[in-house]
C-alpha positions, 0 to 999 in steps of 0.5 A, a space after each residue: 500499500 505504501 509503494 502505491 502511495 510512493 509511486 503516486 506520489 512520484 507520478 504526481 511531482 513528475 507531472 508538476 514539474 513537466 507542466 512547470 517546465 512547459 510553462 516557462 517554456 510557453 512564458 520565453 517568447 512573451 518574456 523576450 518580446 516584452 524585453 525587445 518591446 522595452 528596449 525599442 522604447 528605450 531607443 526611441 526616447 533616446 533618439 527623441 530626447 535629443 535627435 543629434 544622437 543619431 546623427 552622432 552615431 552616424 558620424 563615428 561610423 563614417 569616420 571609421 569607414 574613411 579610415 578602412 578605405 586607407 587601410 584598403 589604400 594602404 599599399 599606396 601609403 607605405 609610410 602608414 606601415 602596419 600602424 594604420 590601426 593607430 588612426 582607427 584607435 585615435 578616431 574611436 577615442 578622439 571623436 566625441 559629441 561636440 566640436 569642443 571635445 572633439 578638437 580638445 581630444 584631438 590636439 592633446 593626443 597629437 601634442 602629447 604624442 609628438 612631445 613624449 615621442 621626441 622626449 623618449 628618443 632623446 632619453 633612450 639615446 642618452 641612456 644607450 651612451 652608458 652601456 647595457 647596465 647603465 642603460 637599464 638604470 637610466 631608462 628607469 630612472 627617466 620613467 620614474 622622473 618623467 611619469 612622477 612629474 606629469 603625474 603631479 601636474 595632473 593634480 593642478 585644476 588648471 591643467 587638468 581641466 584642458 589637458 588631463 587627456 594629454 598628460 595620460 597619452 604623454 605618460 603612455 607614450 613615453 613609457 612605450 618609448 622608453 621600455 621598447 626592445 627596438 633599436 634606435 632606427 626601427 624605433 625612429 621609424 615606428 614612432 613616426 608611423 604612428 604619429 602620422 597615422 595619429 594625426 591622420 585620425 584626428 584630422 579625419 575626427 575633427 573634419 567629420 565633427 566639424 563638417 557634418 552637423 557641428 554640435 557646438 558646446 558653446 551653443 549648449 552652453 548658451 541654451 542652458 544659461 538662458 534657461 537657467 535665467 528663465 527659471 529664476 525669472 518664473 519664480 520671481 513672478 510667481 512668488 508674490 501672489 503665492 506668498 501673499 496668498 493672492 486669490 485672485 492671481 493664484 486661481 488664474 495661475 494655479 501651475 506651481 511649477 516654478 516652485 521646484 524648477 529652479 532647483 536643477 540651477 543649484 546642481 548646474 554649476 559642474 556641467 556649465 564649467 564642463 561645457 565652458 572648458 570645452 567651449 575654450 577649443 571651440 574657434 568663433 562661430 555663430 554671431 561670435 567673430 573670433 572666440 566663444 566669450 565662455 568666461 562671460 557665460 560663466 560670469 552670468 552663470 554665477 550670478 544666476 546661481 547666487 540668485 537662485 540661492 536666494 530663491 532657495 531661502 525664500 522657498 522655505 518661507 513660502 511654505 510657512 506662509 500660511 502659518 503667518 499673519 496676514 495682517 503683518 504680510 499685507 503691510 509690506 505686500 505692495 512693495 514685495 509684490 511690486 519687487 518680485 514681479 519686477 525682478 522676474 519681468 526683468 530677468 525674463 527679458 535678460 533670458 530673451 536678450 540671450 536666447 535670441 542674441 538681441 542687443 539692448 538699446 536701453 536700460 531694463 526699465 523692470 530693474 529701475 521699478 524694482 529699485 523704486 519699490 525697494 526704497 518704499 519698502 525700506 521706508 516702511 520698515 523705518 516706520 516699525 510696523 511690527 508692534 504687537 506682532 510675535 517675535 517669530 512672525 517679525 523675524 519671517 517677515 522681515 527675512 522675506 523682505 530683506 531677501 527680496 532686496 537682495 534679489 534686486 541688487 543679483 538682478 540688477 548685476 544679471 542684467 548688466 552682465 547680460 548687456 555685456 554679453 550682448 555687446 560681444 554679438 
């Protein structure tokens, strides 16, 4: 009887196992199809977010095809030797998304290869004069000293920002030349061939990047600065009605996205500095004749971020506005609302100047209106309007007034910096 039960249990277990396996096998096509659909959606989203990514992918493919044509025509170009693959490696490493990044990497690679090759050949020749044992000692000494010096130079923020890639290539090339087992004549020929192929690869990468739908990193920096100013302007334009609970306007403008949109300005520092570093390599383009004014863009960026920090402080009191007495805030409502509104209008006008590259023929009138409102607010504060109010309410309301007064100074500096940039158009 027990054996029959065991047999039935074994049979049922086998059946359930087979059923489970069959269900798993049937689910494989469905799961694979879902993964394929998700991957397609991801690729489509990447292309829709920035269509230039698709163009860049084709540009990389085209540059590699041009190098492969040279590979097929190699018997005609004996100077390339077997080092034509260095041109392919150069294109893969140098061709970046933007013109500034490609120019920076290409010139860094060429210059570093030439300097390291020349220095490596020179130190190798000196080491050869000291015999076999002396050569080993001097070669190790030169590698230690040169690599150490160049590595220490990479710690300098000024050098690291522009030449970090070149320093790495310099160390690699110098070590390859110094530690090579080839004879001096063969080493010189090898160095010439590699330098020539690296120059060709860099040249092809730069030409493809510039001539086919170029992506100017300076233009991206330009657009981001204009967008950041606009985000700050949106906050100031909506702050007055939101803080003073002006129901007539807040119902009409129910979109409160301005309360959080400015936060991207606070975290944009590293990205903008990187774009400015890459923009240094770019020649003048668009309406800039000789050189991209990246320094002026950084100046505007820093001022806009300073204004965003004041907004960060104002947003704290914006969340607490319902807890404060309306009677206390109503005494400074008119002046503060005018200041907030005029600052927003002034910054929006500056954003349009940057965005459309228009020259302003007259000073920004909204800044003057904000200054008049500041004087009115200061006169109200001198009359001691806080009688009968609690200390915490006094501190909160007076802090908002003080931050708005400081915001006018920031707004004026941003407008002046934008006008200075507009004079370069």
